[in-house]
C-alpha positions, 0 to 999 in steps of 0.5 A, a space after each residue: 553445571 553442564 546441565 545448566 549450560 545445556 539448558 541455556 544453549 538449548 534456549 538460545 537455539 530455540 530462540 534463534 529458530 523462532 527468530 528465523 521462522 518469525 522473519 519468514 512470516 513477517 513477524 517481530 523477530 526480537 519478540 519471537 526470540 524471547 518466546 523461543 528462549 523463554 518457553 522452549 519447545 512450546 514457543 517453537 511449536 507456536 512459531 511454526 503454527 502461526 500464520 503469515 502476517 496479513 498486509 495492511 488493508 488499503 482503501 480500494 475503489 474496485 480494482 484500482 487502489 487510490 493509494 497507488 500510482 497508476 501503471 505507466 510504461 517508460 520514464 516519466 514524461 517531461 510535463 504533467 500528465 493527468 489520469 482520472 477514474 470514470 464512474 465505472 472506476 476505469 482509468 483514463 489518461 495520460 492527458 494534458 491539463 487542457 484535455 482534462 478541462 475538455 473532459 470536464 466541459 463534456 460532462 465526463 468529470 465531476 468534483 468527486 472524480 478521482 484524478 492523479 499525476 506523477 507529482 501526487 502521492 495518491 489519487 485525489 478528488 478533483 475538488 481537492 486540488 488547487 489546479 481545478 479551482 478554475 473549473 466552474 461547476 456550472 459548466 458541468 451539467 
């Protein structure tokens, strides 16, 4: 009976160690508890040797991640300020809607240009936003 209790206790300790290691490596701690509990020392060795989980990849446009907000300093402004990415994928802004329209009229923006403001969750193409339906393609050479 003492041997059985020692085996169960050792399995629980292995499971707890695998749980600790898996959390540090951003893995599922419940699954790794079972691995440590059921497989003992070999499960613990696998947990120690497993690599850290890779973060999910997101679509990036050169160094600008279109799924994230551009960096800003200070609290958000009281009115909507716009940002856009030029053909070299450099961020321009903040600017008002009127300034953005001027950029369009001067040929710096196209329907495929990525734009963002603080109300958007991610960068969007200019053509996909209702605010820009008044921008006429004929105005943009």
